[in-house]
C-alpha positions in Angstrom: 151.1 68.1 122.9 149.7 71.2 124.6 152.2 73.4 122.8 150.6 72.4 119.4 147.1 73.3 120.3 147.6 77.1 120.4 149.5 76.9 117.1 146.7 75.0 115.5 144.1 77.4 117.0 146.1 80.3 115.5 146.4 78.6 112.1 142.6 78.0 112.1 141.9 81.6 113.0 144.2 82.9 110.3 142.5 80.6 107.7 139.1 81.8 108.8 140.2 85.5 108.5 141.6 84.9 105.0 138.5 83.1 103.9 136.3 86.0 105.2 138.4 88.6 103.4 138.3 86.6 100.1 134.5 86.6 100.4 134.3 90.4 100.7 135.6 92.2 97.6 136.1 95.5 99.4 138.8 93.9 101.6 140.9 92.5 98.7 144.2 94.1 98.1 144.3 96.4 95.1 147.4 96.8 93.0 149.2 100.2 93.4 149.4 101.8 89.9 151.3 104.8 91.3 154.8 103.8 90.0 153.6 103.3 86.4 151.6 106.5 86.5 154.5 108.6 87.6 156.7 107.4 84.7 154.0 107.2 81.9 151.2 109.8 81.7 149.3 107.6 79.2 149.1 104.8 81.7 147.9 107.3 84.3 145.0 108.4 82.0 144.1 104.7 81.3 144.3 103.8 84.9 142.1 106.7 85.9 139.3 105.6 83.6 138.9 101.8 83.7 136.4 100.2 81.4 132.9 100.4 82.7 131.8 97.2 84.4 128.9 95.2 83.0 126.2 93.7 85.2 128.6 90.9 86.2 131.1 93.4 87.6 133.7 92.5 84.9 135.1 95.2 82.6 133.2 95.7 79.4 134.4 94.1 76.2 136.0 96.2 73.5 133.2 95.2 71.1 130.1 93.2 71.3 129.9 89.9 69.5 128.2 89.3 66.1 124.5 89.9 65.8 122.2 86.9 65.9 121.0 86.7 62.3 118.2 84.3 61.6 118.7 81.7 58.8 116.5 81.8 55.7 115.0 79.1 53.6 115.3 79.4 49.8 113.9 76.4 48.0 115.5 73.3 49.4 118.3 75.1 51.1 118.6 76.7 54.5 121.1 79.6 54.3 122.7 80.7 57.6 125.4 83.1 58.7 128.7 81.6 59.8 130.2 84.2 62.1 133.3 82.4 63.5 135.1 81.3 60.3 138.5 81.1 62.0 137.1 78.4 64.3 136.6 76.3 61.2 140.0 77.0 59.7 138.8 79.7 57.4 140.8 82.9 57.0 138.5 85.4 58.8 135.6 85.9 61.2 132.5 87.2 59.5 131.6 87.3 55.9 130.6 83.6 55.4 127.4 81.9 54.7 126.5 78.2 54.9 123.9 76.4 53.0 122.3 73.2 54.3 119.8 70.7 52.9 116.4 71.8 54.3 115.3 68.1 54.7 118.5 66.4 56.1 120.3 69.4 57.6 123.5 68.3 56.0 125.8 71.2 55.1 126.1 71.6 51.3 128.6 74.4 51.0 130.3 77.4 52.7 130.6 80.7 50.7 132.7 83.8 51.5 130.7 86.9 50.8 133.3 89.5 51.4 136.9 89.9 52.4 138.0 91.2 55.8 141.4 92.9 55.5 143.3 92.6 58.8 145.9 95.2 59.8 148.7 93.2 61.7 149.3 96.3 63.9 145.8 96.2 65.4 143.9 93.6 67.4 142.0 91.3 65.1 138.8 91.1 67.1 138.1 94.8 66.6 138.6 94.4 62.8 136.2 91.5 62.3 133.2 92.6 60.1 130.1 90.5 60.8 127.0 89.9 58.7 124.2 92.0 60.1 121.2 90.8 58.0 120.3 88.0 55.7 117.2 88.0 53.6 115.9 85.9 50.7 115.7 87.5 47.3 115.0 89.6 45.4 115.6 86.8 42.8 114.2 83.4 43.6 117.6 81.7 44.0 119.5 84.5 45.8 120.0 86.1 49.2 120.9 89.6 50.1 123.5 90.1 52.8 124.3 93.3 54.7 127.4 93.7 56.9 127.8 95.8 60.0 129.8 98.5 58.2 127.2 99.2 55.5 128.1 96.8 52.7 125.3 95.1 50.8 125.9 91.9 48.7 123.8 89.5 46.7 124.7 85.8 46.5 123.4 83.5 43.8 122.7 80.2 45.5 123.0 78.2 42.3 126.3 79.6 40.9 127.7 81.0 44.3 128.4 84.2 42.5 128.7 87.2 44.9 127.8 90.6 43.6 128.5 93.8 45.6 125.4 96.0 45.6 126.8 98.7 47.9 130.5 98.7 49.0 131.4 99.5 52.6 132.0 103.3 53.0 135.8 102.8 53.4 136.1 100.8 50.2 136.4 102.5 46.8 
């Protein structure tokens, strides 16, 4: 029984040391990127300049999320931006509006304002084009939508007809 006590004491000491190291980030083991760097200069450049951390210490995202666009009331409808269309089974993120009854809050319809063309060779999240602004008018039953790449559109809330006022600069 005495032979087990030193073993248990050693085990407790090791566990305490591991816990102390885990609590201090500067003592965590870092991966050694040297083998990858030696064989691939592009990896060496990427490893030399990691993404800048945000205030949480995590690497910064490739792009920020969609802007928070306030809804507008037009007559008896509340028109709002639907940024995450794919989450609702739609074909793209960005470019959708929803209209809800101003009294009941019940959604009446969803309308695609513009198409987002995805290149399968690129990550989809960097290709999403989100609505940047939504304003009522100029006609009494329409809204004007601007996307983050400079496109401007008008949506007739009665007919759901979408008219491009100004195409995105990359569109002809």
